[in-house]
DSSP file (Angstrom, degrees, kcal/mol; ACC not computed):
  #  RESIDUE AA STRUCTURE BP1 BP2  ACC     N-H-->O    O-->H-N    N-H-->O    O-->H-N    TCO  KAPPA ALPHA  PHI   PSI    X-CA   Y-CA   Z-CA
    1    1 A M              0   0    0      0, 0.0     2,-0.1     0, 0.0     5,-0.0   0.000 360.0 360.0 360.0 145.1    5.2   11.2  -34.1
    2    2 A D    >>  -     0   0    0      1,-0.1     3,-1.3     0, 0.0     4,-1.1  -0.443 360.0-106.6 -83.1 163.4    5.9    8.9  -37.0
    3    3 A G  T 34 S+     0   0    0      1,-0.3    -1,-0.1     2,-0.2     0, 0.0   0.740 113.7  66.0 -63.3 -25.7    3.4    6.1  -38.0
    4    4 A A  T 34 S+     0   0    0      1,-0.2    -1,-0.3     3,-0.0    12,-0.1   0.796 108.9  38.0 -68.3 -27.0    5.5    3.3  -36.6
    5    5 A R  T <4 S+     0   0    0     -3,-1.3     2,-0.5    10,-0.1    -1,-0.2   0.674  90.0 101.8 -97.6 -18.8    5.1    4.6  -33.0
    6    6 A A     <  +     0   0    0     -4,-1.1    -3,-0.0    -5,-0.0     0, 0.0  -0.535  47.1 170.5 -72.4 120.1    1.4    5.7  -33.2
    7    7 A Q        -     0   0    0     -2,-0.5     3,-0.1     4,-0.0    -3,-0.0  -0.998  31.3-119.8-132.4 132.5   -0.7    3.1  -31.6
    8    8 A P    >   -     0   0    0      0, 0.0     3,-2.0     0, 0.0     2,-0.0  -0.303  42.4 -87.8 -68.3 155.0   -4.4    3.4  -30.8
    9    9 A A  T 3  S+     0   0    0      1,-0.3     3,-0.1     3,-0.0    44,-0.1  -0.365 116.9  28.8 -59.9 137.9   -5.6    3.1  -27.2
   10   10 A G  T 3  S+     0   0    0      1,-0.3     2,-0.4    39,-0.2    -1,-0.3   0.339  83.0 138.6  90.9  -7.0   -6.3   -0.5  -26.3
   11   11 A D    <   -     0   0    0     -3,-2.0    -1,-0.3     1,-0.1    -4,-0.0  -0.592  42.5-157.0 -72.3 126.9   -3.7   -1.8  -28.7
   12   12 A A        +     0   0    0     -2,-0.4    -1,-0.1    -3,-0.1     3,-0.1   0.375  50.5 125.5 -88.4   4.6   -1.8   -4.6  -27.0
   13   13 A A  S    S-     0   0    0      1,-0.1     3,-0.1     3,-0.0    -3,-0.1  -0.347  71.7 -98.6 -62.8 144.9    1.2   -4.3  -29.2
   14   14 A P        -     0   0    0      0, 0.0     2,-0.1     0, 0.0    -1,-0.1  -0.277  41.0-102.0 -64.5 151.1    4.4   -3.8  -27.2
   15   15 A L        -     0   0    0     -3,-0.1     2,-0.5     1,-0.0   -10,-0.1  -0.447  29.4-139.6 -71.4 145.3    5.8   -0.3  -26.8
   16   16 A V        -     0   0    0    -11,-0.1     2,-0.3    -2,-0.1    -1,-0.0  -0.940  16.1-153.4-110.5 126.0    8.7    0.7  -29.1
   17   17 A F        -     0   0    0     -2,-0.5     3,-0.1     1,-0.1     4,-0.0  -0.731  15.5-143.7-102.0 148.0   11.4    2.7  -27.4
   18   18 A D  S    S+     0   0    0     -2,-0.3     2,-0.3     1,-0.2    -1,-0.1   0.768  82.6   0.4 -77.7 -27.4   13.7    5.2  -29.2
   19   19 A S  S  > S-     0   0    0      1,-0.1     4,-2.0     0, 0.0    -1,-0.2  -0.965  70.1-108.3-154.2 166.7   16.7    4.3  -27.0
   20   20 A T  H  > S+     0   0    0     -2,-0.3     4,-2.5     2,-0.2     5,-0.2   0.828 119.3  56.8 -69.2 -30.9   17.8    2.1  -24.1
   21   21 A A  H  > S+     0   0    0      2,-0.2     4,-2.5     1,-0.2    -1,-0.2   0.915 107.3  47.7 -64.5 -43.2   17.9    5.3  -21.9
   22   22 A E  H  > S+     0   0    0      1,-0.2     4,-2.6     2,-0.2    -2,-0.2   0.912 112.9  48.9 -64.0 -42.2   14.2    6.0  -22.7
   23   23 A E  H  X S+     0   0    0     -4,-2.0     4,-2.5     2,-0.2    -2,-0.2   0.910 111.4  48.8 -64.4 -42.7   13.3    2.4  -22.0
   24   24 A A  H  X S+     0   0    0     -4,-2.5     4,-2.3     2,-0.2    -2,-0.2   0.923 113.2  47.1 -63.4 -44.4   15.2    2.4  -18.6
   25   25 A R  H  X S+     0   0    0     -4,-2.5     4,-2.5     2,-0.2    -2,-0.2   0.917 112.1  51.1 -62.5 -43.5   13.5    5.7  -17.6
   26   26 A F  H  X S+     0   0    0     -4,-2.6     4,-2.8     1,-0.2     5,-0.2   0.925 111.8  46.0 -59.2 -47.5   10.1    4.4  -18.6
   27   27 A H  H  X S+     0   0    0     -4,-2.5     4,-1.4     1,-0.2    -1,-0.2   0.888 113.1  49.8 -67.0 -38.8   10.5    1.1  -16.6
   28   28 A A  H  X S+     0   0    0     -4,-2.3     4,-0.7    -5,-0.2    -1,-0.2   0.916 114.0  46.0 -64.1 -42.1   11.8    3.0  -13.6
   29   29 A L  H >< S+     0   0    0     -4,-2.5     3,-1.0     1,-0.2     4,-0.4   0.927 112.2  48.3 -68.7 -45.9    8.9    5.4  -13.7
   30   30 A T  H >< S+     0   0    0     -4,-2.8    14,-1.2     1,-0.3    13,-0.9   0.747 104.4  61.2 -69.4 -22.0    6.2    2.8  -14.3
   31   31 A A  H 3< S+     0   0    0     -4,-1.4    -1,-0.3     1,-0.2    -2,-0.2   0.747 103.5  51.5 -72.5 -22.7    7.5    0.8  -11.4
   32   32 A E  T << S+     0   0    0     -3,-1.0    53,-2.0    -4,-0.7    54,-0.4   0.499 100.7  78.7 -89.0  -5.1    6.8    3.7   -9.1
   33   33 A L  B <  S-A   84   0A   0     -3,-0.6    10,-3.1    -4,-0.4    11,-0.4  -0.809  72.8-136.0-109.4 146.9    3.2    4.1  -10.3
   34   34 A R  B     -B   42   0B   0     49,-3.6     2,-0.4    -2,-0.3     8,-0.2  -0.788  21.0-115.5-103.0 141.2    0.2    1.9   -9.2
   35   35 A C     >  -     0   0    0      6,-2.5     4,-2.0    -2,-0.4     6,-0.3  -0.611  21.8-146.3 -69.6 126.5   -2.4    0.5  -11.5
   36   36 A V  T  4 S+     0   0    0     -2,-0.4    -1,-0.2     1,-0.2    46,-0.0   0.686  95.5  42.4 -73.8 -16.2   -5.6    2.2  -10.5
   37   37 A M  T  4 S+     0   0    0      4,-0.1    -1,-0.2     1,-0.1    -2,-0.0   0.869 118.5  40.4 -92.8 -45.2   -7.7   -0.9  -11.3
   38   38 A C  T  4 S-     0   0    0      1,-0.1     2,-1.6     3,-0.1    -2,-0.2   0.803  82.5-168.0 -75.9 -29.6   -5.4   -3.7   -9.9
   39   39 A Q  S  < S+     0   0    0     -4,-2.0    -1,-0.1     2,-0.2    -3,-0.1  -0.031  76.4  52.0  69.3 -32.4   -4.6   -1.6   -6.8
   40   40 A N  S    S+     0   0    0     -2,-1.6     2,-0.4     2,-0.1    -1,-0.2   0.224  95.8  77.4-119.5  16.0   -1.8   -3.8   -5.6
   41   41 A Q  S    S-     0   0    0     -6,-0.3    -6,-2.5     2,-0.0    -2,-0.2  -0.936  79.3-115.4-122.9 148.0    0.3   -4.0   -8.8
   42   42 A S  B  >  -B   34   0B   0     -2,-0.4     4,-1.6    -8,-0.2     3,-0.4  -0.350  31.0-111.0 -72.4 161.7    2.6   -1.5  -10.3
   43   43 A L  T  4 S+     0   0    0    -10,-3.1   -12,-0.2   -13,-0.9    12,-0.1   0.836 120.0  56.3 -61.1 -32.7    1.8    0.0  -13.6
   44   44 A A  T  4 S+     0   0    0    -14,-1.2    -1,-0.2   -11,-0.4   -13,-0.1   0.822 112.4  40.2 -68.4 -32.1    4.7   -1.9  -15.0
   45   45 A D  T  4 S+     0   0    0     -3,-0.4    -2,-0.2   -15,-0.2    -1,-0.2   0.665  92.3 100.7 -93.3 -18.5    3.4   -5.3  -13.9
   46   46 A S     <  -     0   0    0     -4,-1.6   -12,-0.0     1,-0.1    -3,-0.0  -0.411  47.4-167.5 -78.5 144.3   -0.3   -4.9  -14.6
   47   47 A N        +     0   0    0     -2,-0.1    -1,-0.1     4,-0.1    -4,-0.1   0.304  48.3 125.6-104.8   5.1   -2.0   -6.5  -17.6
   48   48 A A  S  > S-     0   0    0      1,-0.1     4,-1.9     4,-0.0     3,-0.2  -0.286  71.0-119.5 -65.9 150.7   -5.3   -4.5  -17.2
   49   49 A Q  H  > S+     0   0    0      1,-0.2     4,-2.2     2,-0.2   -39,-0.2   0.897 114.5  52.6 -57.5 -43.2   -6.5   -2.5  -20.1
   50   50 A I  H  > S+     0   0    0      1,-0.2     4,-2.7     2,-0.2    -1,-0.2   0.866 106.0  54.7 -64.5 -33.9   -6.3    0.8  -18.2
   51   51 A A  H  > S+     0   0    0      2,-0.2     4,-2.6    -3,-0.2    -1,-0.2   0.897 107.1  50.3 -65.6 -39.4   -2.6    0.0  -17.2
   52   52 A Q  H  X S+     0   0    0     -4,-1.9     4,-2.0     2,-0.2    -2,-0.2   0.921 112.5  47.2 -61.8 -43.5   -1.8   -0.4  -20.9
   53   53 A D  H  X S+     0   0    0     -4,-2.2     4,-2.1     1,-0.2    -2,-0.2   0.895 112.1  49.8 -64.7 -40.2   -3.4    2.9  -21.7
   54   54 A M  H  X S+     0   0    0     -4,-2.7     4,-2.8     2,-0.2    -2,-0.2   0.899 108.3  52.9 -66.4 -40.4   -1.6    4.6  -18.7
   55   55 A R  H  X S+     0   0    0     -4,-2.6     4,-2.4     1,-0.2    -1,-0.2   0.918 109.8  48.6 -61.4 -41.8    1.8    3.2  -19.9
   56   56 A R  H  X S+     0   0    0     -4,-2.0     4,-2.4     2,-0.2    -1,-0.2   0.892 111.3  50.7 -62.9 -39.1    1.2    4.6  -23.4
   57   57 A E  H  X S+     0   0    0     -4,-2.1     4,-2.6     2,-0.2    -2,-0.2   0.914 109.1  50.9 -64.8 -43.2    0.3    8.0  -21.7
   58   58 A V  H  X S+     0   0    0     -4,-2.8     4,-2.5     1,-0.2    -2,-0.2   0.933 111.7  47.3 -59.0 -47.4    3.5    7.9  -19.7
   59   59 A L  H  X S+     0   0    0     -4,-2.4     4,-2.2     1,-0.2    -1,-0.2   0.905 111.6  50.7 -63.2 -41.5    5.5    7.2  -22.8
   60   60 A A  H  X S+     0   0    0     -4,-2.4     4,-1.0     2,-0.2    -1,-0.2   0.908 111.2  48.3 -62.9 -41.4    3.8   10.0  -24.7
   61   61 A L  H  <>S+     0   0    0     -4,-2.6     5,-2.0     1,-0.2     3,-0.3   0.898 109.9  52.4 -65.9 -39.8    4.4   12.5  -21.8
   62   62 A M  H ><5S+     0   0    0     -4,-2.5     3,-1.6     1,-0.2    -1,-0.2   0.914 108.3  50.8 -59.9 -42.2    8.0   11.5  -21.7
   63   63 A R  H 3<5S+     0   0    0     -4,-2.2    -1,-0.2     1,-0.3    -2,-0.2   0.705 100.9  62.8 -72.1 -18.9    8.4   12.1  -25.4
   64   64 A Q  T 3<5S-     0   0    0     -4,-1.0    -1,-0.3    -3,-0.3    -2,-0.2   0.481 124.4-104.6 -80.3  -1.9    6.8   15.5  -24.9
   65   65 A G  T < 5 +     0   0    0     -3,-1.6    -3,-0.2     1,-0.3     2,-0.2   0.609  67.3 155.6  91.1  13.7    9.8   16.3  -22.8
   66   66 A K      < -     0   0    0     -5,-2.0    -1,-0.3     1,-0.1     2,-0.1  -0.478  40.0-125.1 -74.2 142.7    8.0   16.1  -19.4
   67   67 A S     >  -     0   0    0     -2,-0.2     4,-2.4     1,-0.1     5,-0.2  -0.330  28.7-102.6 -77.6 168.2   10.1   15.3  -16.4
   68   68 A D  H  > S+     0   0    0      1,-0.2     4,-2.5     2,-0.2     5,-0.2   0.902 124.9  52.2 -58.0 -41.3    9.3   12.4  -14.1
   69   69 A A  H  > S+     0   0    0      1,-0.2     4,-2.4     2,-0.2    -1,-0.2   0.882 109.7  48.9 -63.5 -39.2    7.8   14.8  -11.6
   70   70 A E  H  > S+     0   0    0      2,-0.2     4,-2.2     1,-0.2    -1,-0.2   0.877 110.4  50.4 -68.7 -37.7    5.6   16.3  -14.3
   71   71 A V  H  X S+     0   0    0     -4,-2.4     4,-2.2     2,-0.2    -2,-0.2   0.935 113.0  46.4 -64.4 -46.1    4.4   12.9  -15.5
   72   72 A K  H  X S+     0   0    0     -4,-2.5     4,-2.7     1,-0.2     5,-0.2   0.907 110.9  52.3 -62.9 -42.0    3.6   11.9  -11.9
   73   73 A A  H  X S+     0   0    0     -4,-2.4     4,-2.3     1,-0.2    -1,-0.2   0.898 108.6  51.2 -61.0 -41.0    1.8   15.2  -11.3
   74   74 A F  H  X S+     0   0    0     -4,-2.2     4,-1.7     2,-0.2    -1,-0.2   0.932 112.9  44.7 -60.9 -47.0   -0.3   14.7  -14.5
   75   75 A L  H  X S+     0   0    0     -4,-2.2     4,-3.3     2,-0.2     5,-0.5   0.865 112.3  51.9 -68.8 -36.2   -1.3   11.2  -13.3
   76   76 A V  H  X S+     0   0    0     -4,-2.7     4,-2.2     2,-0.2    -1,-0.2   0.902 108.8  51.3 -65.4 -40.4   -2.1   12.4   -9.8
   77   77 A E  H  < S+     0   0    0     -4,-2.3    -2,-0.2    -5,-0.2    -1,-0.2   0.885 118.5  37.9 -62.6 -38.1   -4.3   15.1  -11.2
   78   78 A R  H  < S+     0   0    0     -4,-1.7    -2,-0.2    -5,-0.2    -1,-0.2   0.886 135.7  16.2 -81.1 -41.6   -6.1   12.6  -13.3
   79   79 A Y  H  < S-     0   0    0     -4,-3.3     3,-0.3     1,-0.2    -3,-0.2   0.547 103.1-117.1-115.0 -10.5   -6.3    9.6  -10.9
   80   80 A G    ><  -     0   0    0     -4,-2.2     3,-1.6    -5,-0.5    -1,-0.2  -0.255  47.4 -55.5  95.5 172.6   -5.5   11.0   -7.4
   81   81 A Q  G >  S+     0   0    0      1,-0.3     3,-1.9     2,-0.2    -1,-0.2   0.695 120.2  80.1 -62.0 -20.5   -2.6   10.3   -5.0
   82   82 A F  G 3  S+     0   0    0     -3,-0.3    -1,-0.3     1,-0.3    -2,-0.1   0.779  78.4  69.1 -59.9 -26.7   -3.5    6.6   -5.0
   83   83 A V  G <  S+     0   0    0     -3,-1.6   -49,-3.6    -8,-0.1     2,-0.4   0.702  88.8  78.1 -67.2 -18.2   -1.6    6.2   -8.3
   84   84 A L  B <   -A   33   0A   0     -3,-1.9   -51,-0.2   -51,-0.2   -52,-0.0  -0.763  67.9-153.6 -94.2 134.7    1.7    6.8   -6.5
   85   85 A Y  S    S+     0   0    0    -53,-2.0    -1,-0.1    -2,-0.4   -52,-0.1   0.806 100.5  35.4 -71.7 -28.5    3.3    4.1   -4.5
   86   86 A R  S    S-     0   0    0    -54,-0.4    -1,-0.3    -3,-0.1     3,-0.1  -0.716  88.3-167.8-123.0  79.2    5.0    6.8   -2.3
   87   87 A P        -     0   0    0      0, 0.0    -5,-0.0     0, 0.0     2,-0.0  -0.233  31.5 -92.4 -66.1 158.4    2.4    9.6   -2.1
   88   88 A Q        -     0   0    0      1,-0.1     2,-0.8    -7,-0.0     5,-0.1  -0.352  41.2-105.6 -67.1 148.8    3.4   12.9   -0.8
   89   89 A V        +     0   0    0     -3,-0.1     2,-0.3     3,-0.1    -1,-0.1  -0.698  65.2 140.5 -78.4 113.4    2.9   13.5    2.9
   90   90 A A    >>  -     0   0    0     -2,-0.8     3,-1.7     1,-0.0     4,-0.6  -0.907  69.1 -92.2-145.6 169.4   -0.1   15.8    3.1
   91   91 A A  G >4 S+     0   0    0     -2,-0.3     3,-0.7     1,-0.3     4,-0.3   0.855 125.7  53.3 -55.7 -35.4   -3.2   16.3    5.2
   92   92 A S  G 34 S+     0   0    0      1,-0.2    -1,-0.3     2,-0.1     4,-0.1   0.633 114.4  40.7 -77.1 -12.3   -5.1   14.0    2.9
   93   93 A T  G <> S+     0   0    0     -3,-1.7     4,-2.2     2,-0.1    -1,-0.2   0.261  80.1 104.8-118.3  11.1   -2.5   11.2    3.1
   94   94 A W  H <X S+     0   0    0     -3,-0.7     4,-3.5    -4,-0.6     5,-0.5   0.918  82.7  50.1 -59.2 -43.9   -1.6   11.3    6.8
   95   95 A L  H  > S+     0   0    0     -4,-0.3     4,-2.0     1,-0.2    -1,-0.2   0.897 109.8  51.7 -63.2 -38.0   -3.6    8.1    7.6
   96   96 A L  H  4 S+     0   0    0      2,-0.2    -1,-0.2     1,-0.2    -2,-0.2   0.897 119.1  35.8 -62.8 -41.6   -1.9    6.4    4.7
   97   97 A W  H  < S+     0   0    0     -4,-2.2     4,-0.3     1,-0.1    -2,-0.2   0.904 132.7  24.4 -79.5 -43.6    1.6    7.3    6.1
   98   98 A F  H  X S+     0   0    0     -4,-3.5     4,-2.1    -5,-0.2    -3,-0.2   0.542  97.5  88.5-105.8  -9.0    1.0    7.1    9.8
   99   99 A G  H  X S+     0   0    0     -4,-2.0     4,-2.5    -5,-0.5     5,-0.2   0.917  87.9  50.6 -57.9 -48.1   -1.9    4.7   10.1
  100  100 A P  H  > S+     0   0    0      0, 0.0     4,-2.2     0, 0.0    -1,-0.2   0.889 111.3  49.2 -60.5 -37.3    0.2    1.5   10.3
  101  101 A G  H  > S+     0   0    0     -4,-0.3     4,-2.6     2,-0.2    -2,-0.2   0.891 110.7  50.2 -66.5 -39.4    2.4    3.0   13.0
  102  102 A L  H  X S+     0   0    0     -4,-2.1     4,-2.6     2,-0.2    -1,-0.2   0.896 110.2  49.8 -67.0 -39.6   -0.7    4.0   15.0
  103  103 A V  H  X S+     0   0    0     -4,-2.5     4,-2.5     2,-0.2    -2,-0.2   0.917 111.4  49.4 -63.2 -42.3   -2.2    0.5   14.7
  104  104 A L  H  X S+     0   0    0     -4,-2.2     4,-2.4    -5,-0.2    -2,-0.2   0.920 112.4  47.2 -62.7 -44.3    1.1   -0.9   15.9
  105  105 A L  H  X S+     0   0    0     -4,-2.6     4,-2.5     2,-0.2    -2,-0.2   0.912 112.3  50.3 -63.2 -42.2    1.2    1.4   18.8
  106  106 A G  H  X S+     0   0    0     -4,-2.6     4,-2.1     2,-0.2    -2,-0.2   0.907 111.3  48.0 -62.9 -42.6   -2.4    0.7   19.7
  107  107 A G  H  X S+     0   0    0     -4,-2.5     4,-2.4     2,-0.2    -1,-0.2   0.895 111.8  50.0 -64.8 -41.0   -1.7   -3.1   19.5
  108  108 A T  H  X S+     0   0    0     -4,-2.4     4,-2.5     1,-0.2    -2,-0.2   0.916 110.7  49.6 -63.5 -43.6    1.4   -2.7   21.7
  109  109 A A  H  X S+     0   0    0     -4,-2.5     4,-2.4     2,-0.2    -2,-0.2   0.885 110.9  50.2 -62.8 -39.1   -0.6   -0.7   24.3
  110  110 A M  H  X S+     0   0    0     -4,-2.1     4,-2.5     2,-0.2    -2,-0.2   0.921 111.2  47.6 -67.2 -43.6   -3.4   -3.3   24.4
  111  111 A V  H  X S+     0   0    0     -4,-2.4     4,-2.6     2,-0.2     5,-0.2   0.925 112.8  49.5 -62.8 -43.2   -0.9   -6.2   24.9
  112  112 A W  H  X S+     0   0    0     -4,-2.5     4,-2.4     1,-0.2    -2,-0.2   0.912 111.7  49.0 -60.3 -43.2    0.8   -4.2   27.7
  113  113 A W  H  X S+     0   0    0     -4,-2.4     4,-2.2     2,-0.2    -2,-0.2   0.909 112.4  47.3 -63.9 -43.2   -2.5   -3.4   29.3
  114  114 A I  H  X S+     0   0    0     -4,-2.5     4,-2.3     2,-0.2    -2,-0.2   0.921 113.9  47.1 -65.1 -44.9   -3.6   -7.1   29.2
  115  115 A V  H  X S+     0   0    0     -4,-2.6     4,-2.1     1,-0.2    -2,-0.2   0.911 113.3  48.6 -64.0 -42.8   -0.3   -8.4   30.6
  116  116 A R  H  X S+     0   0    0     -4,-2.4     4,-1.3    -5,-0.2    -1,-0.2   0.891 111.8  49.6 -64.5 -40.4   -0.3   -5.8   33.4
  117  117 A R  H  X S+     0   0    0     -4,-2.2     4,-1.1     1,-0.2    -2,-0.2   0.899 112.3  47.1 -67.6 -41.0   -3.9   -6.6   34.3
  118  118 A R  H  < S+     0   0    0     -4,-2.3    -1,-0.2     1,-0.2    -2,-0.2   0.856 110.5  51.6 -70.0 -34.5   -3.2  -10.4   34.4
  119  119 A S  H  < S+     0   0    0     -4,-2.1    -1,-0.2     1,-0.2    -2,-0.2   0.776 107.5  53.9 -74.6 -24.1   -0.1  -10.0   36.5
  120  120 A A  H  < S+     0   0    0     -4,-1.3    -1,-0.2    -5,-0.2    -2,-0.2   0.771  94.2  81.7 -78.7 -27.0   -1.9   -7.8   39.1
  121  121 A A  S  < S-     0   0    0     -4,-1.1     3,-0.1    -3,-0.1     0, 0.0  -0.603  91.5-111.3 -80.4 137.6   -4.7  -10.4   39.6
  122  122 A P        -     0   0    0      0, 0.0    -1,-0.1     0, 0.0    -2,-0.1  -0.440  40.3-102.8 -66.1 140.0   -3.8  -13.3   42.0
  123  123 A P     >  -     0   0    0      0, 0.0     4,-1.1     0, 0.0     3,-0.4  -0.343  21.1-128.8 -64.0 145.2   -3.4  -16.6   40.2
  124  124 A A  H  > S+     0   0    0      1,-0.2     4,-1.6     2,-0.2     5,-0.1   0.822 107.1  59.6 -64.1 -33.2   -6.4  -18.9   40.6
  125  125 A Q  H  > S+     0   0    0      1,-0.2     4,-1.3     2,-0.2    -1,-0.2   0.875 100.5  54.5 -64.4 -39.1   -4.1  -21.8   41.7
  126  126 A A  H  4 S+     0   0    0     -3,-0.4     4,-0.5     1,-0.2    -1,-0.2   0.867 106.7  51.3 -66.1 -36.1   -2.8  -19.8   44.7
  127  127 A R  H >< S+     0   0    0     -4,-1.1     3,-0.7     1,-0.2    -1,-0.2   0.889 111.2  47.6 -67.3 -38.5   -6.4  -19.2   46.0
  128  128 A D  H >< S+     0   0    0     -4,-1.6     3,-1.1     1,-0.2    -1,-0.2   0.734  99.4  69.3 -74.9 -22.1   -7.2  -22.9   45.8
  129  129 A A  T 3< S+     0   0    0     -4,-1.3    -1,-0.2     1,-0.3    -2,-0.2   0.668  83.9  70.8 -71.9 -17.9   -4.0  -24.0   47.5
  130  130 A H  T <  S-     0   0    0     -3,-0.7    -1,-0.3    -4,-0.5    -2,-0.1   0.357 107.6-114.8 -83.5   6.8   -5.1  -22.5   50.9
  131  131 A G    <   -     0   0    0     -3,-1.1    -1,-0.3     2,-0.0     2,-0.0  -0.334  62.1 -14.4  90.3-174.3   -7.6  -25.3   51.4
  132  132 A P        -     0   0    0      0, 0.0     2,-0.1     0, 0.0     3,-0.1  -0.325  68.9-130.5 -64.8 141.8  -11.4  -25.0   51.5
  133  133 A Q    >   -     0   0    0      1,-0.1     3,-2.2     4,-0.1     4,-0.4  -0.458  40.3 -74.1 -86.3 163.8  -12.8  -21.5   52.0
  134  134 A Q  T 3  S+     0   0    0      1,-0.3    -1,-0.1    -2,-0.1     0, 0.0  -0.356 122.4  23.8 -59.0 132.2  -15.4  -20.7   54.5
  135  135 A G  T 3  S+     0   0    0     -3,-0.1    -1,-0.3    -2,-0.1    -2,-0.0   0.356  92.3 104.2  92.2  -4.6  -18.8  -22.0   53.4
  136  136 A D    <   -     0   0    0     -3,-2.2     3,-0.5     2,-0.0    -2,-0.1   0.905  59.2-176.4 -75.4 -39.5  -17.4  -24.7   51.2
  137  137 A G        -     0   0    0     -4,-0.4    -4,-0.1     1,-0.2    -1,-0.0   0.104  40.7 -90.9  65.7 173.4  -18.1  -27.5   53.6
  138  138 A D  S    S+     0   0    0      2,-0.1     2,-0.3    -6,-0.0    -1,-0.2  -0.062  75.1 137.4-110.9  31.1  -17.2  -31.1   53.1
  139  139 A Q        -     0   0    0     -3,-0.5     2,-0.4     2,-0.0     0, 0.0  -0.556  37.9-157.3 -81.4 142.1  -20.3  -32.1   51.4
  140  140 A E              0   0    0     -2,-0.3    -2,-0.1     1,-0.1    -3,-0.0  -0.951 360.0 360.0-115.1 139.9  -20.2  -34.3   48.4
  141  141 A W              0   0    0     -2,-0.4    -1,-0.1     0, 0.0    -2,-0.0   0.396 360.0 360.0 -99.2 360.0  -23.0  -34.3   46.0
């Protein structure tokens, strides 16, 4: 690498791209990666120090000729599946992929059960409409 591109870790200077194609690929790739500190921001959007370091690492890997899949594999090895916005479906990520659907199904089943239970019980108004029940008497207190 030439001296113009070499930047120490933690340097907040903007990245310099060799071409518009490299820049487009970089932005597309970092948009698919999650900042491990911010957790809910993409690597492209985060201002955290680790995100800056990760972006520099991504660019360095790209310049080494690594494919997008290889860059992602490197980051997954270092930070875990969490770094991917769309992690692979594996035994370790089943809850991540299928958990929201299970929660939705559970909520639907609970609502169905509550509605069914309430519709099976006689309404309180209908019981009171038949007049005083045995033992009620006409006493006023």
